[in-house]
TITOR-600589 format. One record per atom (N, C-alpha, C): chain; atom name; x, y, z. Coordinates in Angstrom, 3 decimals. Example, Ala and Ser with C-alpha at 12.3 -4.5 7.8 and 13.67 -1.06 7.14 Angstrom:
2
A;N;13.190;-5.690;7.800;
A;CA;12.300;-4.500;7.800;
A;C;13.200;-3.300;7.800;
A;N;12.850;-2.250;7.080;
A;CA;13.670;-1.060;7.140;
A;C;12.900;0.030;7.870;
//
This chain:
182
A;N;-32.296;-3.573;11.569;
A;CA;-31.314;-3.054;12.544;
A;C;-30.750;-4.218;13.297;
A;N;-29.454;-4.227;13.523;
A;CA;-28.762;-5.288;14.202;
A;C;-28.254;-4.809;15.556;
A;N;-28.319;-5.685;16.529;
A;CA;-27.732;-5.370;17.857;
A;C;-26.327;-5.936;17.974;
A;N;-25.726;-6.291;16.886;
A;CA;-24.343;-6.853;16.871;
A;C;-23.330;-5.767;16.511;
A;N;-22.271;-5.734;17.242;
A;CA;-21.174;-4.812;16.964;
A;C;-20.338;-5.350;15.840;
A;N;-19.879;-4.535;14.937;
A;CA;-19.070;-4.911;13.826;
A;C;-17.628;-5.126;14.329;
A;N;-17.313;-6.301;14.793;
A;CA;-16.012;-6.569;15.419;
A;C;-14.877;-6.614;14.399;
A;N;-15.226;-6.655;13.098;
A;CA;-14.165;-6.628;12.094;
A;C;-13.364;-5.336;12.184;
A;N;-13.946;-4.300;12.705;
A;CA;-13.271;-2.999;12.809;
A;C;-12.093;-3.071;13.766;
A;N;-12.088;-4.022;14.738;
A;CA;-10.990;-4.065;15.681;
A;C;-10.142;-5.356;15.537;
A;N;-10.575;-6.286;14.700;
A;CA;-9.844;-7.562;14.563;
A;C;-8.675;-7.404;13.601;
A;N;-7.509;-7.979;13.959;
A;CA;-6.423;-7.975;13.007;
A;C;-6.558;-9.028;11.918;
A;N;-7.509;-9.920;12.058;
A;CA;-7.665;-11.033;11.076;
A;C;-8.298;-10.494;9.792;
A;N;-7.575;-10.661;8.650;
A;CA;-8.126;-10.137;7.420;
A;C;-9.199;-11.077;6.858;
A;N;-10.052;-10.600;5.953;
A;CA;-11.042;-11.493;5.337;
A;C;-10.310;-12.662;4.644;
A;N;-10.929;-13.870;4.667;
A;CA;-10.274;-15.042;4.099;
A;C;-10.124;-14.947;2.588;
A;N;-9.104;-15.508;2.081;
A;CA;-8.872;-15.563;0.628;
A;C;-7.450;-15.974;0.330;
A;N;-7.269;-16.478;-0.869;
A;CA;-5.891;-16.960;-1.252;
A;C;-4.876;-15.825;-1.261;
A;N;-5.340;-14.593;-1.435;
A;CA;-4.414;-13.445;-1.503;
A;C;-4.416;-12.630;-0.217;
A;N;-5.037;-13.119;0.844;
A;CA;-5.060;-12.398;2.126;
A;C;-3.653;-12.165;2.595;
A;N;-3.402;-11.003;3.124;
A;CA;-2.076;-10.627;3.640;
A;C;-2.172;-10.544;5.160;
A;N;-1.206;-11.189;5.803;
A;CA;-1.153;-11.145;7.267;
A;C;-0.818;-9.780;7.716;
A;N;-1.385;-9.332;8.811;
A;CA;-0.999;-7.986;9.374;
A;C;0.427;-8.061;9.919;
A;N;1.011;-6.912;10.043;
A;CA;2.361;-6.846;10.627;
A;C;2.283;-7.260;12.065;
A;N;3.386;-7.784;12.627;
A;CA;3.421;-8.068;14.059;
A;C;3.096;-6.789;14.808;
A;N;2.317;-6.881;15.878;
A;CA;1.878;-5.712;16.629;
A;C;2.717;-5.546;17.855;
A;N;3.467;-4.451;17.941;
A;CA;4.389;-4.190;19.018;
A;C;3.856;-3.204;20.063;
A;N;2.658;-2.757;19.929;
A;CA;2.042;-1.830;20.906;
A;C;1.717;-2.520;22.204;
A;N;1.474;-1.712;23.228;
A;CA;1.088;-2.202;24.580;
A;C;-0.403;-1.942;24.756;
A;N;-1.122;-2.959;25.191;
A;CA;-2.545;-2.852;25.474;
A;C;-2.887;-3.773;26.620;
A;N;-4.079;-3.538;27.202;
A;CA;-4.577;-4.493;28.207;
A;C;-4.999;-5.739;27.455;
A;N;-4.384;-6.850;27.763;
A;CA;-4.621;-8.120;27.047;
A;C;-5.969;-8.662;27.428;
A;N;-6.898;-8.784;26.442;
A;CA;-8.245;-9.368;26.748;
A;C;-8.138;-10.867;27.033;
A;N;-7.132;-11.539;26.537;
A;CA;-6.918;-12.968;26.764;
A;C;-5.464;-13.274;26.408;
A;N;-4.913;-14.219;27.050;
A;CA;-3.555;-14.679;26.708;
A;C;-3.401;-16.099;27.240;
A;N;-2.403;-16.792;26.815;
A;CA;-2.103;-18.134;27.230;
A;C;-0.762;-18.075;28.012;
A;N;-0.694;-18.780;29.096;
A;CA;0.542;-18.946;29.869;
A;C;0.980;-20.353;29.809;
A;N;2.227;-20.532;29.380;
A;CA;2.749;-21.881;29.105;
A;C;4.033;-22.086;29.926;
A;N;4.064;-23.022;30.835;
A;CA;5.296;-23.320;31.603;
A;C;6.286;-24.020;30.703;
A;N;7.569;-23.731;30.910;
A;CA;8.648;-24.382;30.151;
A;C;9.870;-24.582;31.055;
A;N;10.471;-25.738;30.853;
A;CA;11.685;-26.042;31.645;
A;C;12.933;-25.586;30.920;
A;N;12.792;-25.121;29.658;
A;CA;13.924;-24.563;28.888;
A;C;13.436;-23.336;28.152;
A;N;13.500;-22.217;28.838;
A;CA;12.969;-20.942;28.293;
A;C;13.615;-20.578;26.938;
A;N;14.915;-20.725;26.827;
A;CA;15.623;-20.393;25.611;
A;C;15.129;-21.250;24.439;
A;N;15.029;-22.551;24.651;
A;CA;14.571;-23.486;23.565;
A;C;13.158;-23.151;23.177;
A;N;12.322;-22.835;24.127;
A;CA;10.905;-22.540;23.858;
A;C;10.823;-21.237;23.045;
A;N;11.537;-20.209;23.446;
A;CA;11.492;-18.936;22.712;
A;C;11.999;-19.150;21.291;
A;N;13.039;-19.962;21.119;
A;CA;13.570;-20.215;19.762;
A;C;12.502;-20.881;18.914;
A;N;11.824;-21.871;19.438;
A;CA;10.806;-22.572;18.632;
A;C;9.633;-21.666;18.321;
A;N;9.112;-20.925;19.313;
A;CA;7.971;-20.047;19.077;
A;C;8.308;-18.914;18.112;
A;N;9.545;-18.432;18.113;
A;CA;9.903;-17.309;17.215;
A;C;10.272;-17.824;15.821;
A;N;11.106;-18.813;15.769;
A;CA;11.564;-19.287;14.425;
A;C;10.530;-20.230;13.777;
A;N;9.783;-20.982;14.576;
A;CA;8.818;-21.907;14.016;
A;C;7.451;-21.329;13.846;
A;N;6.880;-20.762;14.909;
A;CA;5.515;-20.268;14.870;
A;C;5.356;-18.800;14.490;
A;N;6.481;-18.108;14.338;
A;CA;6.407;-16.723;13.883;
A;C;6.096;-15.631;14.909;
A;N;6.267;-15.971;16.163;
A;CA;6.066;-14.983;17.197;
A;C;7.343;-14.134;17.339;
A;N;7.265;-13.038;18.110;
A;CA;8.464;-12.233;18.420;
A;C;8.440;-11.960;19.935;
A;N;9.565;-11.644;20.468;
A;CA;9.678;-11.398;21.890;
A;C;9.319;-9.931;22.146;
A;N;8.196;-9.712;22.852;
A;CA;7.802;-8.380;23.165;
A;C;8.629;-7.831;24.347;
A;N;8.790;-8.666;25.374;
A;CA;9.703;-8.328;26.477;
A;C;9.925;-9.600;27.288;
A;N;10.905;-9.529;28.151;
A;CA;11.219;-10.692;28.977;
A;C;11.820;-10.248;30.345;
A;N;11.706;-11.187;31.277;
A;CA;12.392;-11.069;32.562;
A;C;13.363;-12.226;32.574;
A;N;14.649;-11.937;32.455;
A;CA;15.634;-13.010;32.253;
A;C;15.461;-14.157;33.246;
A;N;15.414;-15.389;32.640;
A;CA;15.307;-16.587;33.434;
A;C;13.952;-16.851;34.043;
A;N;12.983;-15.969;33.866;
A;CA;11.676;-16.127;34.512;
A;C;10.479;-16.119;33.548;
A;N;10.457;-15.188;32.618;
A;CA;9.281;-15.058;31.756;
A;C;9.652;-14.369;30.436;
A;N;8.991;-14.816;29.377;
A;CA;9.099;-14.117;28.109;
A;C;7.682;-13.924;27.562;
A;N;7.373;-12.654;27.197;
A;CA;6.091;-12.330;26.602;
A;C;6.278;-12.337;25.104;
A;N;5.592;-13.270;24.410;
A;CA;5.655;-13.387;22.954;
A;C;4.358;-12.868;22.339;
A;N;4.458;-12.435;21.096;
A;CA;3.267;-11.976;20.380;
A;C;3.490;-12.185;18.881;
A;N;2.378;-12.333;18.160;
A;CA;2.340;-12.369;16.732;
A;C;1.572;-11.176;16.267;
A;N;0.279;-11.331;16.009;
A;CA;-0.588;-10.216;15.678;
A;C;-1.117;-9.638;16.986;
A;N;-1.845;-8.528;16.862;
A;CA;-2.554;-7.995;18.027;
A;C;-3.465;-9.084;18.619;
A;N;-3.483;-9.184;19.922;
A;CA;-4.336;-10.094;20.640;
A;C;-3.885;-11.553;20.546;
A;N;-2.663;-11.817;20.051;
A;CA;-2.127;-13.127;20.029;
A;C;-0.883;-13.149;20.961;
A;N;-1.166;-13.218;22.251;
A;CA;-0.137;-13.110;23.275;
A;C;0.098;-14.460;23.991;
A;N;1.343;-14.762;24.265;
A;CA;1.769;-15.960;24.975;
A;C;2.789;-15.527;25.984;
A;N;2.590;-16.021;27.226;
A;CA;3.600;-15.852;28.239;
A;C;4.263;-17.170;28.493;
A;N;5.537;-17.271;28.201;
A;CA;6.327;-18.485;28.502;
A;C;6.939;-18.203;29.911;
A;N;6.667;-19.098;30.845;
A;CA;7.204;-18.927;32.206;
A;C;8.068;-20.104;32.552;
A;N;9.162;-19.797;33.250;
A;CA;10.078;-20.824;33.674;
A;C;9.421;-21.780;34.724;
A;N;9.625;-23.065;34.544;
A;CA;9.077;-24.042;35.411;
A;C;10.084;-25.158;35.627;
A;N;9.968;-25.913;36.737;
A;CA;10.863;-27.006;37.024;
A;C;10.694;-28.122;36.029;
A;N;9.481;-28.370;35.600;
A;CA;9.230;-29.440;34.647;
A;C;7.987;-29.164;33.852;
A;N;7.749;-29.912;32.802;
A;CA;6.547;-29.768;31.972;
A;C;5.911;-31.142;31.814;
A;N;4.604;-31.187;31.390;
A;CA;3.961;-32.489;31.166;
A;C;4.711;-33.335;30.170;
A;N;4.704;-34.644;30.351;
A;CA;5.396;-35.548;29.427;
A;C;4.651;-35.675;28.095;
A;N;3.331;-35.429;28.103;
A;CA;2.538;-35.519;26.875;
A;C;1.767;-34.239;26.715;
A;N;1.438;-33.976;25.471;
A;CA;0.584;-32.786;25.213;
A;C;-0.832;-33.125;25.699;
A;N;-1.522;-32.174;26.285;
A;CA;-2.913;-32.397;26.725;
A;C;-3.840;-32.444;25.518;
A;N;-5.026;-32.952;25.759;
A;CA;-6.051;-32.976;24.698;
A;C;-6.447;-31.550;24.298;
A;N;-6.448;-30.650;25.222;
A;CA;-6.798;-29.292;25.010;
A;C;-5.768;-28.596;24.110;
A;N;-6.277;-27.707;23.257;
A;CA;-5.358;-26.977;22.385;
A;C;-5.669;-25.483;22.483;
A;N;-4.706;-24.682;21.975;
A;CA;-4.903;-23.268;21.898;
A;C;-4.699;-22.868;20.453;
A;N;-5.590;-22.090;19.841;
A;CA;-5.485;-21.779;18.450;
A;C;-5.128;-20.335;18.182;
A;N;-4.379;-20.133;17.067;
A;CA;-3.980;-18.813;16.611;
A;C;-4.386;-18.685;15.157;
A;N;-5.003;-17.584;14.824;
A;CA;-5.383;-17.298;13.412;
A;C;-4.139;-16.940;12.607;
A;N;-4.194;-17.312;11.351;
A;CA;-3.199;-16.895;10.387;
A;C;-3.920;-16.751;9.073;
A;N;-3.219;-16.470;7.980;
A;CA;-3.828;-16.464;6.637;
A;C;-3.382;-17.690;5.898;
A;N;-4.081;-18.071;4.868;
A;CA;-3.831;-19.312;4.147;
A;C;-2.372;-19.361;3.688;
A;N;-1.815;-18.262;3.226;
A;CA;-0.469;-18.277;2.727;
A;C;0.608;-18.557;3.776;
A;N;0.222;-18.525;5.033;
A;CA;1.206;-18.764;6.143;
A;C;1.243;-20.221;6.572;
A;N;0.149;-20.980;6.342;
A;CA;0.054;-22.328;6.927;
A;C;1.226;-23.220;6.544;
A;N;1.518;-23.312;5.284;
A;CA;2.552;-24.198;4.792;
A;C;3.930;-23.756;5.276;
A;N;4.202;-22.430;5.308;
A;CA;5.541;-21.976;5.751;
A;C;5.702;-22.203;7.244;
A;N;4.655;-22.065;8.056;
A;CA;4.747;-22.369;9.493;
A;C;5.006;-23.879;9.650;
A;N;4.337;-24.690;8.901;
A;CA;4.550;-26.141;8.963;
A;C;6.004;-26.478;8.657;
A;N;6.534;-25.912;7.585;
A;CA;7.920;-26.159;7.196;
A;C;8.904;-25.683;8.250;
A;N;8.672;-24.516;8.812;
A;CA;9.562;-23.948;9.815;
A;C;9.575;-24.828;11.099;
A;N;8.404;-25.247;11.543;
A;CA;8.300;-26.078;12.715;
A;C;8.950;-27.460;12.475;
A;N;8.694;-28.049;11.319;
A;CA;9.314;-29.356;10.974;
A;C;10.816;-29.248;10.951;
A;N;11.334;-28.139;10.444;
A;CA;12.810;-27.931;10.404;
A;C;13.399;-27.916;11.804;
A;N;12.685;-27.368;12.756;
A;CA;13.177;-27.289;14.140;
A;C;12.887;-28.545;14.922;
A;N;11.733;-29.159;14.722;
A;CA;11.321;-30.397;15.428;
A;C;10.500;-31.254;14.464;
A;N;11.103;-32.166;13.754;
A;CA;10.379;-32.886;12.703;
A;C;9.082;-33.528;13.102;
A;N;9.002;-34.078;14.317;
A;CA;7.790;-34.773;14.713;
A;C;6.759;-33.890;15.362;
A;N;6.967;-32.580;15.313;
A;CA;6.104;-31.651;16.044;
A;C;4.839;-31.282;15.291;
A;N;4.702;-31.603;14.009;
A;CA;3.643;-31.076;13.177;
A;C;2.731;-32.196;12.700;
A;N;1.413;-31.887;12.791;
A;CA;0.398;-32.749;12.206;
A;C;-0.449;-31.873;11.260;
A;N;-0.452;-32.215;9.998;
A;CA;-1.183;-31.439;9.006;
A;C;-0.226;-30.757;8.061;
A;N;-0.731;-29.786;7.362;
A;CA;-2.045;-29.126;7.482;
A;C;-3.167;-30.011;6.913;
A;N;-4.381;-29.669;7.377;
A;CA;-5.548;-30.391;6.866;
A;C;-6.755;-29.427;6.830;
A;N;-7.632;-29.697;5.914;
A;CA;-8.856;-28.898;5.790;
A;C;-9.925;-29.448;6.724;
A;N;-10.735;-28.550;7.308;
A;CA;-11.744;-28.932;8.233;
A;C;-13.167;-28.757;7.615;
A;N;-14.154;-29.485;8.173;
A;CA;-15.506;-29.310;7.691;
A;C;-16.081;-27.917;7.990;
A;N;-15.435;-27.116;8.843;
A;CA;-15.916;-25.795;9.176;
A;C;-15.166;-24.693;8.422;
A;N;-14.533;-25.092;7.284;
A;CA;-13.992;-24.151;6.315;
A;C;-12.682;-23.489;6.732;
A;N;-11.859;-24.250;7.441;
A;CA;-10.517;-23.718;7.759;
A;C;-9.458;-24.687;7.315;
A;N;-8.264;-24.258;7.261;
A;CA;-7.066;-25.096;7.018;
A;C;-6.280;-25.002;8.315;
A;N;-6.098;-26.184;8.975;
A;CA;-5.469;-26.170;10.283;
A;C;-4.169;-26.954;10.329;
A;N;-3.293;-26.521;11.184;
A;CA;-2.034;-27.141;11.421;
A;C;-1.857;-27.321;12.926;
A;N;-1.623;-28.552;13.363;
A;CA;-1.434;-28.800;14.804;
A;C;0.068;-28.935;15.057;
A;N;0.520;-28.204;16.058;
A;CA;1.921;-28.225;16.398;
A;C;2.077;-28.503;17.894;
A;N;2.952;-29.464;18.239;
A;CA;3.302;-29.712;19.652;
A;C;4.619;-29.002;19.889;
A;N;4.588;-28.052;20.792;
A;CA;5.762;-27.235;21.092;
A;C;6.725;-27.978;22.039;
A;N;7.934;-27.449;22.234;
A;CA;8.915;-28.114;23.109;
A;C;8.375;-28.337;24.545;
A;N;7.448;-27.501;24.992;
A;CA;6.905;-27.628;26.332;
A;C;5.638;-28.457;26.370;
A;N;5.405;-29.127;25.242;
A;CA;4.219;-30.004;25.052;
A;C;2.883;-29.312;25.084;
A;N;2.838;-28.068;24.580;
A;CA;1.609;-27.369;24.385;
A;C;1.064;-27.783;22.993;
A;N;-0.208;-27.967;22.894;
A;CA;-0.854;-28.281;21.626;
A;C;-1.383;-27.018;21.054;
A;N;-0.776;-26.513;19.954;
A;CA;-1.140;-25.269;19.324;
A;C;-1.711;-25.588;17.955;
A;N;-2.830;-24.925;17.635;
A;CA;-3.437;-25.066;16.344;
A;C;-3.316;-23.721;15.621;
A;N;-2.672;-23.734;14.476;
A;CA;-2.543;-22.591;13.614;
A;C;-3.635;-22.756;12.602;
A;N;-4.570;-21.775;12.512;
A;CA;-5.743;-21.982;11.669;
A;C;-6.001;-20.797;10.742;
A;N;-6.365;-21.074;9.508;
A;CA;-6.669;-20.071;8.523;
A;C;-8.022;-20.316;7.913;
A;N;-8.851;-19.261;7.888;
A;CA;-10.149;-19.389;7.239;
A;C;-9.938;-19.500;5.729;
A;N;-10.721;-20.373;5.106;
A;CA;-10.692;-20.503;3.653;
A;C;-11.813;-19.613;3.059;
A;N;-11.626;-19.218;1.799;
A;CA;-12.720;-18.458;1.205;
A;C;-14.007;-19.273;1.251;
A;N;-15.112;-18.638;1.498;
A;CA;-16.385;-19.352;1.596;
A;C;-16.982;-19.525;0.223;
A;N;-17.315;-20.771;-0.112;
A;CA;-17.968;-21.080;-1.398;
A;C;-19.384;-21.494;-1.047;
A;N;-20.372;-20.641;-1.358;
A;CA;-21.764;-20.956;-0.958;
A;C;-22.290;-22.193;-1.615;
A;N;-21.609;-22.709;-2.657;
A;CA;-22.047;-23.962;-3.312;
A;C;-21.181;-25.128;-2.929;
A;N;-20.195;-24.947;-2.027;
A;CA;-19.257;-25.957;-1.685;
A;C;-19.677;-26.893;-0.551;
A;N;-18.851;-27.895;-0.328;
A;CA;-19.124;-28.890;0.698;
A;C;-19.225;-28.289;2.082;
A;N;-18.379;-27.326;2.421;
A;CA;-18.456;-26.675;3.709;
A;C;-19.751;-25.967;3.936;
A;N;-20.303;-25.316;2.882;
A;CA;-21.601;-24.638;3.016;
A;C;-22.667;-25.691;3.262;
A;N;-22.566;-26.833;2.630;
A;CA;-23.562;-27.898;2.848;
A;C;-23.429;-28.456;4.291;
A;N;-22.192;-28.587;4.770;
A;CA;-21.987;-29.020;6.162;
A;C;-22.592;-28.075;7.152;
A;N;-22.356;-26.764;6.936;
A;CA;-22.943;-25.777;7.841;
A;C;-24.488;-25.742;7.779;
A;N;-25.051;-25.851;6.564;
A;CA;-26.488;-25.895;6.398;
A;C;-27.098;-27.106;7.087;
A;N;-26.378;-28.220;7.084;
A;CA;-26.890;-29.454;7.710;
A;C;-27.053;-29.286;9.229;
A;N;-26.330;-28.351;9.830;
A;CA;-26.472;-28.150;11.259;
A;C;-27.219;-26.847;11.566;
A;N;-27.867;-26.296;10.550;
A;CA;-28.721;-25.131;10.768;
A;C;-28.057;-23.775;10.633;
A;N;-26.868;-23.737;10.091;
A;CA;-26.175;-22.449;9.913;
A;C;-26.287;-22.033;8.480;
A;N;-26.997;-20.963;8.254;
A;CA;-27.204;-20.467;6.870;
A;C;-26.392;-19.187;6.763;
A;N;-25.446;-19.173;5.794;
A;CA;-24.648;-17.908;5.686;
A;C;-25.520;-16.776;5.150;
A;N;-25.162;-15.563;5.496;
A;CA;-25.865;-14.415;4.954;
A;C;-25.615;-14.264;3.456;
A;N;-26.465;-13.533;2.819;
A;CA;-26.229;-13.224;1.415;
A;C;-24.941;-12.434;1.300;
A;N;-24.271;-12.511;0.159;
A;CA;-23.032;-11.755;0.012;
A;C;-23.265;-10.295;0.316;
A;N;-22.413;-9.707;1.177;
A;CA;-22.494;-8.297;1.533;
A;C;-23.466;-7.980;2.661;
A;N;-24.118;-9.037;3.255;
A;CA;-25.124;-8.745;4.318;
A;C;-24.820;-9.702;5.472;
A;N;-25.146;-9.257;6.692;
A;CA;-24.968;-10.107;7.879;
A;C;-26.250;-10.909;8.069;
A;N;-26.289;-11.730;9.110;
A;CA;-27.437;-12.618;9.351;
A;C;-28.727;-11.889;9.573;
A;N;-28.705;-10.578;9.925;
A;CA;-29.910;-9.781;10.117;
A;C;-30.242;-8.966;8.861;
A;N;-29.490;-9.206;7.771;
A;CA;-29.774;-8.510;6.532;
A;C;-29.137;-7.127;6.438;
A;N;-28.254;-6.783;7.413;
A;CA;-27.582;-5.494;7.403;
A;C;-26.409;-5.519;6.428;
A;N;-26.286;-4.463;5.656;
A;CA;-25.178;-4.361;4.688;
A;C;-23.840;-4.280;5.410;
A;N;-22.905;-5.191;5.053;
A;CA;-21.606;-5.243;5.671;
A;C;-20.577;-4.373;4.946;
A;N;-21.010;-3.754;3.875;
A;CA;-20.122;-2.865;3.131;
A;C;-18.758;-3.476;2.813;
A;N;-17.710;-2.834;3.302;
A;CA;-16.337;-3.242;2.968;
A;C;-15.945;-4.584;3.543;
A;N;-16.661;-5.110;4.509;
A;CA;-16.321;-6.391;5.151;
A;C;-16.944;-7.612;4.484;
A;N;-17.698;-7.362;3.419;
A;CA;-18.356;-8.470;2.703;
A;C;-17.343;-9.278;1.945;
//
């Protein structure tokens, strides 16, 4: 018996794989469990980059003051008008999940809008493919996609080296059958 809730039932993130399909943009209204607020000195330019480059859409806005952007459910960004923005991107980043098939197209779209804004994509030791994007307001955004897990691959060895042993296929860490989420 597990005391863990099966959060896959409420997550919009599909299981990783080369054929994973991104969920449709979510236009519903909900109490946001988390969101990022980003100041911008050029609201129109920021909205353009976030929508055409990063794939967000405008959920609603208050002209000249605020724009609420969203991609999938629970991927909310509030762009707020500000007198100025930092001259450099901070070390801190904010990440958004995507599927593997989106990483390259997001990179291309962002490079088309701001050629020097993109670093990557690159594979990580924790089994993701990441793309770092510096937005017009100097926010550091990481677009990340889980890669299919290969129990015999380098990432599995990296995880095992730090004490993380993946469950057997179809079971969670407590041995509970994951059924359709395996």
